N, C-alpha and C positions, 0 to 999 in steps of 0.2 A: 504493500500500500504506500503510495507517494504521500509524504508528510506535507502539511501546510507550511508555509514559509512566512517570514516577516517582511519580505519585499518581493516585488514582481519585476523580473528582468526579462524584457521582451525581445524576441528575434522575429523580425518581419520578413516574410518571403513575398516579394513582389511590391513594386512601388508605382503601379499604374493608378487607374481611377480609384479603385477600392483601397489600395495601399496608401495612397495619399489621404483618403478619408479617415482611415484608421490612425495614421500619424497625427492628423489634426485632432482627432478624438482623444488620443492619449493626453495631449496638452490641455484640451478643454476640460476633460474629466478631472484633472488635478485642480484646476481653478474652480470648477463648478461645485465639486463635491468634497473639497478640502482634503484631497489626497496629497500627502507630503512628497516632495520631490525625492526624498531619501527612500521612499517606499515604492516608487514606480520609475523604472529606468528603461528608456528606449535604447537598448544595448547594441543590437546588430541588425543590419539590413542586408538581405541577399537579393541579387537580381541576375539578369542573364549574363552580364559581363562584369569583370572587376571595375572597369571604368564607369559604367552606368551605375553600379551599386555605390561606388565612392561618391559620385556626384549627387545621387539621390539621398544618401545618408547625410551629407552636408545640408542639403535643402530641407530635409524632413526632421532633422534633429536627432539622428542616431549616432552613437559613439563610434561604432566600427562598421565595416562593410566587408562583403565577400561576393565573389562571382560564382560561388558554389553553395547551394542551399544545404548540401549534406554537411559541410563544415560548420554551418550555423547550428544545425541540429545536434551535432556532436560536441559543440562548444560547452564546457562544463559550467559556464557562467549563466547560460540561457535557462530560464525557468518555463517560459511559455513560448510556443511556436505559433505565430500568427500567419495563417495561410491566405494570401491574396493573389495566388497564382491562378492561371487558367484552370477550368473545370477538370480537365483530364489529369492534372497533377495533384489534385486534392488527396486522393487515396494514397499515392506513393509517399508524399511528404508526411501525411498524418501517420501512416503506419510506421515510418522510420522514426518519427518523433516519439510515438507511443513505445516503441521498442527500447528506447533509452530513457523512458520514464518522464518525458516532458508533458506538461499540460498542453492542450491544443485548442486554439481558437481559429475556426475555419469559416471562410465565406461560404455562402450557399451557391448552388446546391451542394450538399455534403459530398455526393458522388454522382457518377454518370448513371447508376442504376441501383435498385434496391439491394441486390446481392452484395455489391461492394459496400454500400452504406451499412448493412448489417455486419459485415466482416469488420469494418472499422469500429463500429459500436462495441462489438463483443471483445475486440482486442483492447479497447480503452477501458472497458469495465473490468476485464481480467487484470490489467495493469494498475487499476485504481487511480488513473489520472483524471483530472478534471477536463471537461469538454464544453465548448460553447459554439453555437453556429449563428452566423450573422443574419438572422431574420429580424432586421432592425426596426421594421415598421410597427411591431408590437410594443416597442419601447417608447413610441411617441406618447407624450402625456395625454393627447386627445384620444388615442386609441385605448390607453389605460383607463381613462375615464369612461369611455364607451363600455368597456368590460365591466367596470363597477356598476354602471346603470343596469346592464343586463343581469349581472349576478344578484343584485338586490331586488330585481323584479319590477323595475320602473316601467318597462314596456311589456310586462307579462311574460308569458311563455313564447319563446322564439318559434315562429312557424316558417320563416323564409329568409334566405340570405341571397342577395344578388350582388355579385362582385365582378369588377372589371379591372384589368390592368393593361392599359394600352399605351404604347410609346411609338415614336416614329423614327428611331435611330437607324432603321433599315428600310424606311418607306421609299427612298429613292432607288429605283431598280438599277441605276448605274453605279451605285456604290460597289467597291471592289470586293471580290471573294476573300474570305478570311477563315480562320480556324473556327469561328463561331457557327459556321455553316456546315461543318463536318461532324458527323456522329462520333467518330473516334476521339475527337478533341472536346466537343461541347455536349455530346449526348443529344437530347432534343433541343429545339430552338426556343421559341417563345415560351414553350411549356417549362423548360428548366429556368430560363432567365427571369421570366415574369410570373407565370402561373404558380411557380413554387412559393413565392411570397403570398399570393392570393389564397392558395390551399392552406398554408400555415395560419394565415389570419382567420380563415373560415373555421378551421378546427379549433383554434384558440377562443374565438368569440362565441361559437355556437356549440359544437360537439364533434366527436369523431365522425369522419365520413365513412359510411358502411357500404355504399354501392354507388355506381356511377355509369353514365353513358356518355361517350365522348366522340369528338370529331376533330381531326387535325388537317391542316392544309398548307401546302407550299404554294405561295402565290407567284413569287418571282423565282422561277425554276432554274434560271442561270444568272450568274453575275460575272462581270469581266475580271479576268485574271490580271490583265495589263491594259492600261489605257494610254493611247497616244496623246500627243500634245493637243490634238484637235478634239479629243474626247471619244473617238470612235473605238469600238471594241476590237482588240487584237486577238483575244482568245477568251474563252469563258469556262467557268467551273460550274458543275452541277450542284445546286443547293440540296443538301441531304436531309435537312430537318425543317420543322414547321415554322411558318410565318405567323400562323394563327392557330389558336387552340380554344375549343368550346367544350363545355361539359354541363350535364345535368347531374346533380348529386342528391343523395339522401343521407341524412344525419342520424346518429344513434338516438337522439331525443325525439325523432319523428319529424323534424323540420325538413323542408325541401330547399334546393338551391340551384342557381345557375352561376357558372363562372366562365369568364372568357378573357383571353389575353391575345394581344397582337403586338408585333414589333414593326408593323408597317402602317400604323394609324396616323396619317398626317395630322399635325397640329397637337398631338398628345405628347407631352414631354415627360411627365411623371404621373400618368393618368390612372392612378390607383384609386378606385371608388368602390364603396360598398353601401348598400341599403339593407337594413335588417328590420324585418317586420315581426312584431309580437302581437299578442292578443290584446294588449292595452296601449300600444303605441308603436312608434318607429324611430329609427336612427339613420341619419345619412352622413357619410364622411367622404371627403375628397382630398387626396394627398396634395393636390396643387394649391389647396388652402388648408395646410396641415394643422393649423391651430384653431380651426373652427369645427363645431359639431352641430348638426341640426337635429333637434329632438321634438317629436310630436307625442303628446300624452293625451289620450282620449278621455278627458274628464272636464267637468265644468260646463259652462254654457256653450252649446254647439255654435252659437253665433260668433264666439270669440276664440274658438279653437283654431290652431294652426301650428306650423312648425316654428319652434323657437331657435334662434341663432345664438349659440353659446360661444363666446370668445374665451378660449382657455387661458387661465391665469394662475397666480400663486396658490389658489385654493385647490388646484388639480395636481395629480401625481407628478412629482419631479420638476415641474415647471419653475418653481421658485428658485431652484439651484442656478437657473440661467438668468432670470429676470424677475424683478419685484412688482412689475406692472402688467396687468392683464392686457390682452389685445396686441401686444408688441410682436408676438409670433416667434416661433423657433424655426430651425432649419434642419436639413438632412444630417449635417454633421453633429447637431445636438442630439439626435436620436442615437448616433454612434457613440457619443460621449456617455449616454445612459448605459449603453451596452458595455462600454469599457468599465464603468463603475461596477456593474454587475460582475464582470470578469475579475476585477480586483477583489471584490468582496468574496467571491468564490475561492480564488486561489490563495489569498492572504489570510482571510478570516474563516474559511471553511463553509461559507454559505452555499446553499444549493444553487446550481447553475441551470438555467432553462432559457431557450431550448437547447438541450444538450444533444449529443450524437444520436441517442435513442429517439428523441422527439423528431430530429431532422430525418432520421431513417424512415420514420412513418410517412413523411412527405414524399420521400423517394418511392415508397411502396405505392402511394396514391398516384404518383406520376407514371409509374410503370403500369398501373391499372388503366390509366387513361390511354396509353399506347395499346394495351391489350384490347380495350373496348373499341378503339378506332379500327384495329385490324379485324376484329370479329364482327364489327357493326352490331354490337349488342350491349345490353347492361351486363356489368360484371360486379361480383362481390369484392370488397376490399379487405385484405388481411389486416388484422389489428396487431401490429408488431409492437407498438408503443403502449403496452398494457399497464405502464406505471401511472398513467394519468387517472 
């Protein structure tokens, strides 16, 4: 069993989009939550080359750097391995870290498939290491408040969840071919990148998903491998994974739901949206206005009933750590800072961490069920791997 420690020394693998977000979050978490600098060290950064790693370590505030992630994992100073590498590397890096007793903080999706996710989970549990997976949207104070409203019965029993996660980062058909479009490197497409967040949110807010019926579609079937100066296609690569994913789901508590995700939805930048209907009211949330929640409670005079716009403020979970005034709003990196606070509390003080590898593996189980349903063109039952909930 890995013992808890008095400080957390982090090794970050990958300094791209998410790596930078994590680096910012480490600094913000210390300021927001009163974590002493002597207790949280950004120790080492690994990237594809020594030159890139050195440059990014200086930019992002890490003490040391390496062009070999294996040397980071085997460094005796490192306590936590933070994985912000491409999807196909998650398993290899995590398993290597677990083998030498390191705690692991990984971006989502945990793995390319449920089988790998389960293998990673069981290895971590045998080794007794702490794990956390970056499903950061549940850390948003607004979503935490929505969960409180649901749990205390303000909208009654939940009967329906409608969720959408649409973005336009691949809406332009002329954007070049990349690893994200290949199954061996990315697994599924919009399903892994976007719907994984939506599935995790739905199960967190409502109940476990027990069955589903799904459809996947590749819209832009080819993308240019090389573009000339005039923009014409010199050659093209075949897109192997989905641009759009749709599903109908049934929850363990009897609720129904619809979930959809797209990476080609023009105009949607972080279009994560959900509407939850209960027997006594409804909730609406839109990530593009992430510090607002719409609440409808079916009580009082029907003439004056309507959705109430709630601006999240110091009275709501974790908001006050960032700002003492309501309505000023938080951002994506603030959600990551809450996640880092949780990581610190788990590693240094022994607090439970969630969503851990087991919870994240259940998301992979559901995503595999989506692929199965699409291939069979039928409803499928969903295995309940995360029985700890």
